[in-house]
mmCIF entry with sequence, helices, sheets and N, C-alpha, C, O atoms, coordinates in Angstrom:
data_MODEL
# 
_entry.id   MODEL 
# 
_entity.id                         1 
_entity.type                       polymer 
_entity.pdbx_number_of_molecules   1 
# 
_entity_poly.entity_id                      1 
_entity_poly.type                           'polypeptide(L)' 
_entity_poly.nstd_linkage                   no 
_entity_poly.nstd_monomer                   no 
_entity_poly.pdbx_seq_one_letter_code       MAGVSFATVSRVLNAEPHVREETRLRVKRAVALLGYERNEAAAQLRRGAGS 
_entity_poly.pdbx_seq_one_letter_code_can   MAGVSFATVSRVLNAEPHVREETRLRVKRAVALLGYERNEAAAQLRRGAGS 
_entity_poly.pdbx_strand_id                 A 
# 
loop_
_entity_poly_seq.entity_id 
_entity_poly_seq.num 
_entity_poly_seq.mon_id 
_entity_poly_seq.hetero 
1 1  MET n 
1 2  ALA n 
1 3  GLY n 
1 4  VAL n 
1 5  SER n 
1 6  PHE n 
1 7  ALA n 
1 8  THR n 
1 9  VAL n 
1 10 SER n 
1 11 ARG n 
1 12 VAL n 
1 13 LEU n 
1 14 ASN n 
1 15 ALA n 
1 16 GLU n 
1 17 PRO n 
1 18 HIS n 
1 19 VAL n 
1 20 ARG n 
1 21 GLU n 
1 22 GLU n 
1 23 THR n 
1 24 ARG n 
1 25 LEU n 
1 26 ARG n 
1 27 VAL n 
1 28 LYS n 
1 29 ARG n 
1 30 ALA n 
1 31 VAL n 
1 32 ALA n 
1 33 LEU n 
1 34 LEU n 
1 35 GLY n 
1 36 TYR n 
1 37 GLU n 
1 38 ARG n 
1 39 ASN n 
1 40 GLU n 
1 41 ALA n 
1 42 ALA n 
1 43 ALA n 
1 44 GLN n 
1 45 LEU n 
1 46 ARG n 
1 47 ARG n 
1 48 GLY n 
1 49 ALA n 
1 50 GLY n 
1 51 SER n 
# 
_struct_asym.id          A 
_struct_asym.entity_id   1 
# 
loop_
_struct_conf.conf_type_id 
_struct_conf.id 
_struct_conf.pdbx_PDB_helix_id 
_struct_conf.beg_label_comp_id 
_struct_conf.beg_label_asym_id 
_struct_conf.beg_label_seq_id 
_struct_conf.pdbx_beg_PDB_ins_code 
_struct_conf.end_label_comp_id 
_struct_conf.end_label_asym_id 
_struct_conf.end_label_seq_id 
_struct_conf.pdbx_end_PDB_ins_code 
_struct_conf.beg_auth_comp_id 
_struct_conf.beg_auth_asym_id 
_struct_conf.beg_auth_seq_id 
_struct_conf.end_auth_comp_id 
_struct_conf.end_auth_asym_id 
_struct_conf.end_auth_seq_id 
_struct_conf.pdbx_PDB_helix_class 
_struct_conf.details 
_struct_conf.pdbx_PDB_helix_length 
HELX_P HELX_P1 AA1 PHE A 6  ? LEU A 13 ? PHE A 6  LEU A 13 1 ? 8  
HELX_P HELX_P2 AA2 GLU A 21 ? LEU A 34 ? GLU A 21 LEU A 34 1 ? 14 
HELX_P HELX_P3 AA3 GLU A 40 ? ARG A 47 ? GLU A 40 ARG A 47 1 ? 8  
# 
_struct_conf_type.id          HELX_P 
_struct_conf_type.criteria    ? 
_struct_conf_type.reference   ? 
# 
loop_
_atom_site.group_PDB 
_atom_site.id 
_atom_site.type_symbol 
_atom_site.label_atom_id 
_atom_site.label_alt_id 
_atom_site.label_comp_id 
_atom_site.label_asym_id 
_atom_site.label_entity_id 
_atom_site.label_seq_id 
_atom_site.pdbx_PDB_ins_code 
_atom_site.Cartn_x 
_atom_site.Cartn_y 
_atom_site.Cartn_z 
_atom_site.occupancy 
_atom_site.B_iso_or_equiv 
_atom_site.pdbx_formal_charge 
_atom_site.auth_seq_id 
_atom_site.auth_comp_id 
_atom_site.auth_asym_id 
_atom_site.auth_atom_id 
_atom_site.pdbx_PDB_model_num 
ATOM 1   N N  . MET A 1 1  ? 85.013  92.001  167.352 1.00 0.00 ? 1  MET A N  1 
ATOM 2   C CA . MET A 1 1  ? 84.043  91.698  166.323 1.00 0.00 ? 1  MET A CA 1 
ATOM 3   C C  . MET A 1 1  ? 84.588  90.648  165.345 1.00 0.00 ? 1  MET A C  1 
ATOM 4   O O  . MET A 1 1  ? 83.831  89.809  164.856 1.00 0.00 ? 1  MET A O  1 
ATOM 5   N N  . ALA A 1 2  ? 85.877  90.690  165.062 1.00 0.00 ? 2  ALA A N  1 
ATOM 6   C CA . ALA A 1 2  ? 86.476  89.713  164.147 1.00 0.00 ? 2  ALA A CA 1 
ATOM 7   C C  . ALA A 1 2  ? 86.929  88.461  164.881 1.00 0.00 ? 2  ALA A C  1 
ATOM 8   O O  . ALA A 1 2  ? 87.268  87.459  164.250 1.00 0.00 ? 2  ALA A O  1 
ATOM 9   N N  . GLY A 1 3  ? 86.936  88.510  166.213 1.00 0.00 ? 3  GLY A N  1 
ATOM 10  C CA . GLY A 1 3  ? 87.336  87.350  166.998 1.00 0.00 ? 3  GLY A CA 1 
ATOM 11  C C  . GLY A 1 3  ? 88.828  87.082  166.976 1.00 0.00 ? 3  GLY A C  1 
ATOM 12  O O  . GLY A 1 3  ? 89.260  85.934  167.081 1.00 0.00 ? 3  GLY A O  1 
ATOM 13  N N  . VAL A 1 4  ? 89.620  88.144  166.841 1.00 0.00 ? 4  VAL A N  1 
ATOM 14  C CA . VAL A 1 4  ? 91.080  88.003  166.820 1.00 0.00 ? 4  VAL A CA 1 
ATOM 15  C C  . VAL A 1 4  ? 91.693  88.981  167.818 1.00 0.00 ? 4  VAL A C  1 
ATOM 16  O O  . VAL A 1 4  ? 90.999  89.840  168.362 1.00 0.00 ? 4  VAL A O  1 
ATOM 17  N N  . SER A 1 5  ? 92.983  88.845  168.051 1.00 0.00 ? 5  SER A N  1 
ATOM 18  C CA . SER A 1 5  ? 93.671  89.713  169.004 1.00 0.00 ? 5  SER A CA 1 
ATOM 19  C C  . SER A 1 5  ? 93.935  91.098  168.409 1.00 0.00 ? 5  SER A C  1 
ATOM 20  O O  . SER A 1 5  ? 93.872  91.295  167.195 1.00 0.00 ? 5  SER A O  1 
ATOM 21  N N  . PHE A 1 6  ? 94.231  92.047  169.293 1.00 0.00 ? 6  PHE A N  1 
ATOM 22  C CA . PHE A 1 6  ? 94.603  93.388  168.840 1.00 0.00 ? 6  PHE A CA 1 
ATOM 23  C C  . PHE A 1 6  ? 95.844  93.325  167.960 1.00 0.00 ? 6  PHE A C  1 
ATOM 24  O O  . PHE A 1 6  ? 95.966  94.076  166.992 1.00 0.00 ? 6  PHE A O  1 
ATOM 25  N N  . ALA A 1 7  ? 96.759  92.431  168.298 1.00 0.00 ? 7  ALA A N  1 
ATOM 26  C CA . ALA A 1 7  ? 97.991  92.293  167.515 1.00 0.00 ? 7  ALA A CA 1 
ATOM 27  C C  . ALA A 1 7  ? 97.684  91.847  166.082 1.00 0.00 ? 7  ALA A C  1 
ATOM 28  O O  . ALA A 1 7  ? 98.304  92.326  165.132 1.00 0.00 ? 7  ALA A O  1 
ATOM 29  N N  . THR A 1 8  ? 96.734  90.936  165.934 1.00 0.00 ? 8  THR A N  1 
ATOM 30  C CA . THR A 1 8  ? 96.371  90.474  164.595 1.00 0.00 ? 8  THR A CA 1 
ATOM 31  C C  . THR A 1 8  ? 95.723  91.596  163.796 1.00 0.00 ? 8  THR A C  1 
ATOM 32  O O  . THR A 1 8  ? 96.019  91.768  162.613 1.00 0.00 ? 8  THR A O  1 
ATOM 33  N N  . VAL A 1 9  ? 94.841  92.360  164.434 1.00 0.00 ? 9  VAL A N  1 
ATOM 34  C CA . VAL A 1 9  ? 94.228  93.504  163.752 1.00 0.00 ? 9  VAL A CA 1 
ATOM 35  C C  . VAL A 1 9  ? 95.314  94.472  163.306 1.00 0.00 ? 9  VAL A C  1 
ATOM 36  O O  . VAL A 1 9  ? 95.270  94.980  162.186 1.00 0.00 ? 9  VAL A O  1 
ATOM 37  N N  . SER A 1 10 ? 96.273  94.729  164.159 1.00 0.00 ? 10 SER A N  1 
ATOM 38  C CA . SER A 1 10 ? 97.377  95.623  163.819 1.00 0.00 ? 10 SER A CA 1 
ATOM 39  C C  . SER A 1 10 ? 98.154  95.098  162.621 1.00 0.00 ? 10 SER A C  1 
ATOM 40  O O  . SER A 1 10 ? 98.490  95.861  161.716 1.00 0.00 ? 10 SER A O  1 
ATOM 41  N N  . ARG A 1 11 ? 98.444  93.793  162.609 1.00 0.00 ? 11 ARG A N  1 
ATOM 42  C CA . ARG A 1 11 ? 99.168  93.206  161.480 1.00 0.00 ? 11 ARG A CA 1 
ATOM 43  C C  . ARG A 1 11 ? 98.395  93.384  160.175 1.00 0.00 ? 11 ARG A C  1 
ATOM 44  O O  . ARG A 1 11 ? 98.982  93.700  159.140 1.00 0.00 ? 11 ARG A O  1 
ATOM 45  N N  . VAL A 1 12 ? 97.089  93.182  160.224 1.00 0.00 ? 12 VAL A N  1 
ATOM 46  C CA . VAL A 1 12 ? 96.268  93.334  159.018 1.00 0.00 ? 12 VAL A CA 1 
ATOM 47  C C  . VAL A 1 12 ? 96.270  94.793  158.564 1.00 0.00 ? 12 VAL A C  1 
ATOM 48  O O  . VAL A 1 12 ? 96.484  95.073  157.385 1.00 0.00 ? 12 VAL A O  1 
ATOM 49  N N  . LEU A 1 13 ? 96.033  95.717  159.488 1.00 0.00 ? 13 LEU A N  1 
ATOM 50  C CA . LEU A 1 13 ? 95.947  97.136  159.121 1.00 0.00 ? 13 LEU A CA 1 
ATOM 51  C C  . LEU A 1 13 ? 97.278  97.687  158.619 1.00 0.00 ? 13 LEU A C  1 
ATOM 52  O O  . LEU A 1 13 ? 97.307  98.641  157.842 1.00 0.00 ? 13 LEU A O  1 
ATOM 53  N N  . ASN A 1 14 ? 98.375  97.085  159.064 1.00 0.00 ? 14 ASN A N  1 
ATOM 54  C CA . ASN A 1 14 ? 99.700  97.533  158.635 1.00 0.00 ? 14 ASN A CA 1 
ATOM 55  C C  . ASN A 1 14 ? 100.268 96.681  157.509 1.00 0.00 ? 14 ASN A C  1 
ATOM 56  O O  . ASN A 1 14 ? 101.445 96.792  157.164 1.00 0.00 ? 14 ASN A O  1 
ATOM 57  N N  . ALA A 1 15 ? 99.418  95.829  156.938 1.00 0.00 ? 15 ALA A N  1 
ATOM 58  C CA . ALA A 1 15 ? 99.785  94.971  155.795 1.00 0.00 ? 15 ALA A CA 1 
ATOM 59  C C  . ALA A 1 15 ? 101.034 94.136  156.060 1.00 0.00 ? 15 ALA A C  1 
ATOM 60  O O  . ALA A 1 15 ? 101.871 93.947  155.177 1.00 0.00 ? 15 ALA A O  1 
ATOM 61  N N  . GLU A 1 16 ? 101.144 93.642  157.292 1.00 0.00 ? 16 GLU A N  1 
ATOM 62  C CA . GLU A 1 16 ? 102.274 92.786  157.634 1.00 0.00 ? 16 GLU A CA 1 
ATOM 63  C C  . GLU A 1 16 ? 101.993 91.352  157.181 1.00 0.00 ? 16 GLU A C  1 
ATOM 64  O O  . GLU A 1 16 ? 100.835 90.954  157.053 1.00 0.00 ? 16 GLU A O  1 
ATOM 65  N N  . PRO A 1 17 ? 103.036 90.593  156.944 1.00 0.00 ? 17 PRO A N  1 
ATOM 66  C CA . PRO A 1 17 ? 102.847 89.202  156.502 1.00 0.00 ? 17 PRO A CA 1 
ATOM 67  C C  . PRO A 1 17 ? 102.440 88.291  157.659 1.00 0.00 ? 17 PRO A C  1 
ATOM 68  O O  . PRO A 1 17 ? 102.269 88.739  158.793 1.00 0.00 ? 17 PRO A O  1 
ATOM 69  N N  . HIS A 1 18 ? 102.293 87.039  157.356 1.00 0.00 ? 18 HIS A N  1 
ATOM 70  C CA . HIS A 1 18 ? 102.038 85.982  158.346 1.00 0.00 ? 18 HIS A CA 1 
ATOM 71  C C  . HIS A 1 18 ? 100.655 86.074  158.984 1.00 0.00 ? 18 HIS A C  1 
ATOM 72  O O  . HIS A 1 18 ? 100.484 85.757  160.161 1.00 0.00 ? 18 HIS A O  1 
ATOM 73  N N  . VAL A 1 19 ? 99.665  86.512  158.194 1.00 0.00 ? 19 VAL A N  1 
ATOM 74  C CA . VAL A 1 19 ? 98.271  86.467  158.630 1.00 0.00 ? 19 VAL A CA 1 
ATOM 75  C C  . VAL A 1 19 ? 97.526  85.657  157.580 1.00 0.00 ? 19 VAL A C  1 
ATOM 76  O O  . VAL A 1 19 ? 97.608  85.947  156.387 1.00 0.00 ? 19 VAL A O  1 
ATOM 77  N N  . ARG A 1 20 ? 96.796  84.640  158.033 1.00 0.00 ? 20 ARG A N  1 
ATOM 78  C CA . ARG A 1 20 ? 96.037  83.817  157.084 1.00 0.00 ? 20 ARG A CA 1 
ATOM 79  C C  . ARG A 1 20 ? 95.035  84.681  156.328 1.00 0.00 ? 20 ARG A C  1 
ATOM 80  O O  . ARG A 1 20 ? 94.480  85.631  156.881 1.00 0.00 ? 20 ARG A O  1 
ATOM 81  N N  . GLU A 1 21 ? 94.811  84.349  155.073 1.00 0.00 ? 21 GLU A N  1 
ATOM 82  C CA . GLU A 1 21 ? 93.907  85.126  154.230 1.00 0.00 ? 21 GLU A CA 1 
ATOM 83  C C  . GLU A 1 21 ? 92.493  85.158  154.812 1.00 0.00 ? 21 GLU A C  1 
ATOM 84  O O  . GLU A 1 21 ? 91.828  86.193  154.761 1.00 0.00 ? 21 GLU A O  1 
ATOM 85  N N  . GLU A 1 22 ? 92.037  84.052  155.355 1.00 0.00 ? 22 GLU A N  1 
ATOM 86  C CA . GLU A 1 22 ? 90.707  84.002  155.982 1.00 0.00 ? 22 GLU A CA 1 
ATOM 87  C C  . GLU A 1 22 ? 90.612  85.015  157.125 1.00 0.00 ? 22 GLU A C  1 
ATOM 88  O O  . GLU A 1 22 ? 89.615  85.725  157.252 1.00 0.00 ? 22 GLU A O  1 
ATOM 89  N N  . THR A 1 23 ? 91.647  85.072  157.946 1.00 0.00 ? 23 THR A N  1 
ATOM 90  C CA . THR A 1 23 ? 91.675  86.009  159.070 1.00 0.00 ? 23 THR A CA 1 
ATOM 91  C C  . THR A 1 23 ? 91.734  87.441  158.570 1.00 0.00 ? 23 THR A C  1 
ATOM 92  O O  . THR A 1 23 ? 91.039  88.315  159.088 1.00 0.00 ? 23 THR A O  1 
ATOM 93  N N  . ARG A 1 24 ? 92.562  87.681  157.564 1.00 0.00 ? 24 ARG A N  1 
ATOM 94  C CA . ARG A 1 24 ? 92.688  89.018  156.980 1.00 0.00 ? 24 ARG A CA 1 
ATOM 95  C C  . ARG A 1 24 ? 91.323  89.515  156.479 1.00 0.00 ? 24 ARG A C  1 
ATOM 96  O O  . ARG A 1 24 ? 90.961  90.673  156.688 1.00 0.00 ? 24 ARG A O  1 
ATOM 97  N N  . LEU A 1 25 ? 90.578  88.633  155.821 1.00 0.00 ? 25 LEU A N  1 
ATOM 98  C CA . LEU A 1 25 ? 89.259  89.006  155.300 1.00 0.00 ? 25 LEU A CA 1 
ATOM 99  C C  . LEU A 1 25 ? 88.271  89.295  156.431 1.00 0.00 ? 25 LEU A C  1 
ATOM 100 O O  . LEU A 1 25 ? 87.478  90.232  156.343 1.00 0.00 ? 25 LEU A O  1 
ATOM 101 N N  . ARG A 1 26 ? 88.322  88.480  157.503 1.00 0.00 ? 26 ARG A N  1 
ATOM 102 C CA . ARG A 1 26 ? 87.435  88.723  158.654 1.00 0.00 ? 26 ARG A CA 1 
ATOM 103 C C  . ARG A 1 26 ? 87.710  90.073  159.274 1.00 0.00 ? 26 ARG A C  1 
ATOM 104 O O  . ARG A 1 26 ? 86.779  90.805  159.607 1.00 0.00 ? 26 ARG A O  1 
ATOM 105 N N  . VAL A 1 27 ? 88.985  90.415  159.434 1.00 0.00 ? 27 VAL A N  1 
ATOM 106 C CA . VAL A 1 27 ? 89.350  91.700  160.029 1.00 0.00 ? 27 VAL A CA 1 
ATOM 107 C C  . VAL A 1 27 ? 88.908  92.839  159.118 1.00 0.00 ? 27 VAL A C  1 
ATOM 108 O O  . VAL A 1 27 ? 88.331  93.819  159.588 1.00 0.00 ? 27 VAL A O  1 
ATOM 109 N N  . LYS A 1 28 ? 89.175  92.717  157.827 1.00 0.00 ? 28 LYS A N  1 
ATOM 110 C CA . LYS A 1 28 ? 88.791  93.776  156.888 1.00 0.00 ? 28 LYS A CA 1 
ATOM 111 C C  . LYS A 1 28 ? 87.277  93.960  156.846 1.00 0.00 ? 28 LYS A C  1 
ATOM 112 O O  . LYS A 1 28 ? 86.796  95.086  156.717 1.00 0.00 ? 28 LYS A O  1 
ATOM 113 N N  . ARG A 1 29 ? 86.523  92.871  156.953 1.00 0.00 ? 29 ARG A N  1 
ATOM 114 C CA . ARG A 1 29 ? 85.067  92.960  156.979 1.00 0.00 ? 29 ARG A CA 1 
ATOM 115 C C  . ARG A 1 29 ? 84.613  93.719  158.230 1.00 0.00 ? 29 ARG A C  1 
ATOM 116 O O  . ARG A 1 29 ? 83.745  94.588  158.144 1.00 0.00 ? 29 ARG A O  1 
ATOM 117 N N  . ALA A 1 30 ? 85.189  93.400  159.379 1.00 0.00 ? 30 ALA A N  1 
ATOM 118 C CA . ALA A 1 30 ? 84.833  94.073  160.629 1.00 0.00 ? 30 ALA A CA 1 
ATOM 119 C C  . ALA A 1 30 ? 85.197  95.552  160.561 1.00 0.00 ? 30 ALA A C  1 
ATOM 120 O O  . ALA A 1 30 ? 84.427  96.401  161.011 1.00 0.00 ? 30 ALA A O  1 
ATOM 121 N N  . VAL A 1 31 ? 86.360  95.866  160.004 1.00 0.00 ? 31 VAL A N  1 
ATOM 122 C CA . VAL A 1 31 ? 86.800  97.255  159.858 1.00 0.00 ? 31 VAL A CA 1 
ATOM 123 C C  . VAL A 1 31 ? 85.785  98.031  159.014 1.00 0.00 ? 31 VAL A C  1 
ATOM 124 O O  . VAL A 1 31 ? 85.419  99.156  159.355 1.00 0.00 ? 31 VAL A O  1 
ATOM 125 N N  . ALA A 1 32 ? 85.338  97.431  157.928 1.00 0.00 ? 32 ALA A N  1 
ATOM 126 C CA . ALA A 1 32 ? 84.375  98.089  157.040 1.00 0.00 ? 32 ALA A CA 1 
ATOM 127 C C  . ALA A 1 32 ? 83.029  98.284  157.744 1.00 0.00 ? 32 ALA A C  1 
ATOM 128 O O  . ALA A 1 32 ? 82.430  99.356  157.651 1.00 0.00 ? 32 ALA A O  1 
ATOM 129 N N  . LEU A 1 33 ? 82.554  97.251  158.446 1.00 0.00 ? 33 LEU A N  1 
ATOM 130 C CA . LEU A 1 33 ? 81.270  97.351  159.139 1.00 0.00 ? 33 LEU A CA 1 
ATOM 131 C C  . LEU A 1 33 ? 81.291  98.412  160.229 1.00 0.00 ? 33 LEU A C  1 
ATOM 132 O O  . LEU A 1 33 ? 80.292  99.089  160.469 1.00 0.00 ? 33 LEU A O  1 
ATOM 133 N N  . LEU A 1 34 ? 82.433  98.550  160.883 1.00 0.00 ? 34 LEU A N  1 
ATOM 134 C CA . LEU A 1 34 ? 82.557  99.534  161.962 1.00 0.00 ? 34 LEU A CA 1 
ATOM 135 C C  . LEU A 1 34 ? 82.844  100.944 161.440 1.00 0.00 ? 34 LEU A C  1 
ATOM 136 O O  . LEU A 1 34 ? 82.738  101.918 162.186 1.00 0.00 ? 34 LEU A O  1 
ATOM 137 N N  . GLY A 1 35 ? 83.204  101.049 160.166 1.00 0.00 ? 35 GLY A N  1 
ATOM 138 C CA . GLY A 1 35 ? 83.511  102.357 159.596 1.00 0.00 ? 35 GLY A CA 1 
ATOM 139 C C  . GLY A 1 35 ? 84.831  102.925 160.083 1.00 0.00 ? 35 GLY A C  1 
ATOM 140 O O  . GLY A 1 35 ? 85.015  104.142 160.112 1.00 0.00 ? 35 GLY A O  1 
ATOM 141 N N  . TYR A 1 36 ? 85.749  102.048 160.465 1.00 0.00 ? 36 TYR A N  1 
ATOM 142 C CA . TYR A 1 36 ? 87.049  102.494 160.971 1.00 0.00 ? 36 TYR A CA 1 
ATOM 143 C C  . TYR A 1 36 ? 87.836  103.221 159.888 1.00 0.00 ? 36 TYR A C  1 
ATOM 144 O O  . TYR A 1 36 ? 87.911  102.770 158.745 1.00 0.00 ? 36 TYR A O  1 
ATOM 145 N N  . GLU A 1 37 ? 88.414  104.345 160.264 1.00 0.00 ? 37 GLU A N  1 
ATOM 146 C CA . GLU A 1 37 ? 89.328  105.070 159.382 1.00 0.00 ? 37 GLU A CA 1 
ATOM 147 C C  . GLU A 1 37 ? 90.603  105.341 160.148 1.00 0.00 ? 37 GLU A C  1 
ATOM 148 O O  . GLU A 1 37 ? 90.570  105.873 161.258 1.00 0.00 ? 37 GLU A O  1 
ATOM 149 N N  . ARG A 1 38 ? 91.708  104.981 159.564 1.00 0.00 ? 38 ARG A N  1 
ATOM 150 C CA . ARG A 1 38 ? 93.012  105.161 160.198 1.00 0.00 ? 38 ARG A CA 1 
ATOM 151 C C  . ARG A 1 38 ? 93.340  106.643 160.340 1.00 0.00 ? 38 ARG A C  1 
ATOM 152 O O  . ARG A 1 38 ? 93.129  107.421 159.410 1.00 0.00 ? 38 ARG A O  1 
ATOM 153 N N  . ASN A 1 39 ? 93.848  107.027 161.487 1.00 0.00 ? 39 ASN A N  1 
ATOM 154 C CA . ASN A 1 39 ? 94.279  108.396 161.731 1.00 0.00 ? 39 ASN A CA 1 
ATOM 155 C C  . ASN A 1 39 ? 95.760  108.467 161.344 1.00 0.00 ? 39 ASN A C  1 
ATOM 156 O O  . ASN A 1 39 ? 96.630  108.070 162.120 1.00 0.00 ? 39 ASN A O  1 
ATOM 157 N N  . GLU A 1 40 ? 96.035  108.970 160.150 1.00 0.00 ? 40 GLU A N  1 
ATOM 158 C CA . GLU A 1 40 ? 97.410  108.987 159.641 1.00 0.00 ? 40 GLU A CA 1 
ATOM 159 C C  . GLU A 1 40 ? 98.334  109.851 160.488 1.00 0.00 ? 40 GLU A C  1 
ATOM 160 O O  . GLU A 1 40 ? 99.510  109.520 160.642 1.00 0.00 ? 40 GLU A O  1 
ATOM 161 N N  . ALA A 1 41 ? 97.831  110.945 161.037 1.00 0.00 ? 41 ALA A N  1 
ATOM 162 C CA . ALA A 1 41 ? 98.665  111.807 161.897 1.00 0.00 ? 41 ALA A CA 1 
ATOM 163 C C  . ALA A 1 41 ? 99.123  111.020 163.126 1.00 0.00 ? 41 ALA A C  1 
ATOM 164 O O  . ALA A 1 41 ? 100.287 111.099 163.519 1.00 0.00 ? 41 ALA A O  1 
ATOM 165 N N  . ALA A 1 42 ? 98.220  110.273 163.720 1.00 0.00 ? 42 ALA A N  1 
ATOM 166 C CA . ALA A 1 42 ? 98.577  109.466 164.893 1.00 0.00 ? 42 ALA A CA 1 
ATOM 167 C C  . ALA A 1 42 ? 99.556  108.361 164.509 1.00 0.00 ? 42 ALA A C  1 
ATOM 168 O O  . ALA A 1 42 ? 100.491 108.069 165.253 1.00 0.00 ? 42 ALA A O  1 
ATOM 169 N N  . ALA A 1 43 ? 99.341  107.754 163.355 1.00 0.00 ? 43 ALA A N  1 
ATOM 170 C CA . ALA A 1 43 ? 100.239 106.675 162.904 1.00 0.00 ? 43 ALA A CA 1 
ATOM 171 C C  . ALA A 1 43 ? 101.647 107.224 162.685 1.00 0.00 ? 43 ALA A C  1 
ATOM 172 O O  . ALA A 1 43 ? 102.627 106.572 163.044 1.00 0.00 ? 43 ALA A O  1 
ATOM 173 N N  . GLN A 1 44 ? 101.757 108.405 162.105 1.00 0.00 ? 44 GLN A N  1 
ATOM 174 C CA . GLN A 1 44 ? 103.073 109.010 161.880 1.00 0.00 ? 44 GLN A CA 1 
ATOM 175 C C  . GLN A 1 44 ? 103.750 109.337 163.203 1.00 0.00 ? 44 GLN A C  1 
ATOM 176 O O  . GLN A 1 44 ? 104.950 109.112 163.356 1.00 0.00 ? 44 GLN A O  1 
ATOM 177 N N  . LEU A 1 45 ? 102.999 109.862 164.153 1.00 0.00 ? 45 LEU A N  1 
ATOM 178 C CA . LEU A 1 45 ? 103.585 110.153 165.467 1.00 0.00 ? 45 LEU A CA 1 
ATOM 179 C C  . LEU A 1 45 ? 104.095 108.882 166.123 1.00 0.00 ? 45 LEU A C  1 
ATOM 180 O O  . LEU A 1 45 ? 105.174 108.869 166.716 1.00 0.00 ? 45 LEU A O  1 
ATOM 181 N N  . ARG A 1 46 ? 103.319 107.819 166.014 1.00 0.00 ? 46 ARG A N  1 
ATOM 182 C CA . ARG A 1 46 ? 103.717 106.547 166.630 1.00 0.00 ? 46 ARG A CA 1 
ATOM 183 C C  . ARG A 1 46 ? 105.002 106.010 165.991 1.00 0.00 ? 46 ARG A C  1 
ATOM 184 O O  . ARG A 1 46 ? 105.850 105.435 166.673 1.00 0.00 ? 46 ARG A O  1 
ATOM 185 N N  . ARG A 1 47 ? 105.137 106.204 164.671 1.00 0.00 ? 47 ARG A N  1 
ATOM 186 C CA . ARG A 1 47 ? 106.335 105.751 163.974 1.00 0.00 ? 47 ARG A CA 1 
ATOM 187 C C  . ARG A 1 47 ? 107.502 106.714 164.159 1.00 0.00 ? 47 ARG A C  1 
ATOM 188 O O  . ARG A 1 47 ? 108.630 106.389 163.790 1.00 0.00 ? 47 ARG A O  1 
ATOM 189 N N  . GLY A 1 48 ? 107.250 107.885 164.719 1.00 0.00 ? 48 GLY A N  1 
ATOM 190 C CA . GLY A 1 48 ? 108.314 108.867 164.915 1.00 0.00 ? 48 GLY A CA 1 
ATOM 191 C C  . GLY A 1 48 ? 108.557 109.710 163.681 1.00 0.00 ? 48 GLY A C  1 
ATOM 192 O O  . GLY A 1 48 ? 109.593 110.367 163.579 1.00 0.00 ? 48 GLY A O  1 
ATOM 193 N N  . ALA A 1 49 ? 107.611 109.705 162.730 1.00 0.00 ? 49 ALA A N  1 
ATOM 194 C CA . ALA A 1 49 ? 107.774 110.443 161.488 1.00 0.00 ? 49 ALA A CA 1 
ATOM 195 C C  . ALA A 1 49 ? 107.178 111.840 161.566 1.00 0.00 ? 49 ALA A C  1 
ATOM 196 O O  . ALA A 1 49 ? 107.233 112.588 160.590 1.00 0.00 ? 49 ALA A O  1 
ATOM 197 N N  . GLY A 1 50 ? 106.613 112.201 162.703 1.00 0.00 ? 50 GLY A N  1 
ATOM 198 C CA . GLY A 1 50 ? 105.965 113.499 162.821 1.00 0.00 ? 50 GLY A CA 1 
ATOM 199 C C  . GLY A 1 50 ? 106.894 114.627 163.201 1.00 0.00 ? 50 GLY A C  1 
ATOM 200 O O  . GLY A 1 50 ? 106.467 115.780 163.258 1.00 0.00 ? 50 GLY A O  1 
ATOM 201 N N  . SER A 1 51 ? 108.149 114.328 163.463 1.00 0.00 ? 51 SER A N  1 
ATOM 202 C CA . SER A 1 51 ? 109.093 115.349 163.921 1.00 0.00 ? 51 SER A CA 1 
ATOM 203 C C  . SER A 1 51 ? 109.793 116.025 162.778 1.00 0.00 ? 51 SER A C  1 
ATOM 204 O O  . SER A 1 51 ? 110.620 116.910 162.997 1.00 0.00 ? 51 SER A O  1 
# 
């Protein structure tokens, strides 16, 4: 929907640097329109913080 790669969406959602502001806004707009909500439990498991 934002016309970017999964990696770019990940960078935006994880507040990583090196994403143009225009791209960041497009991704955030798409996230809002889709009603996406981050699953914090899954994010912690992926980072290894759930143990």
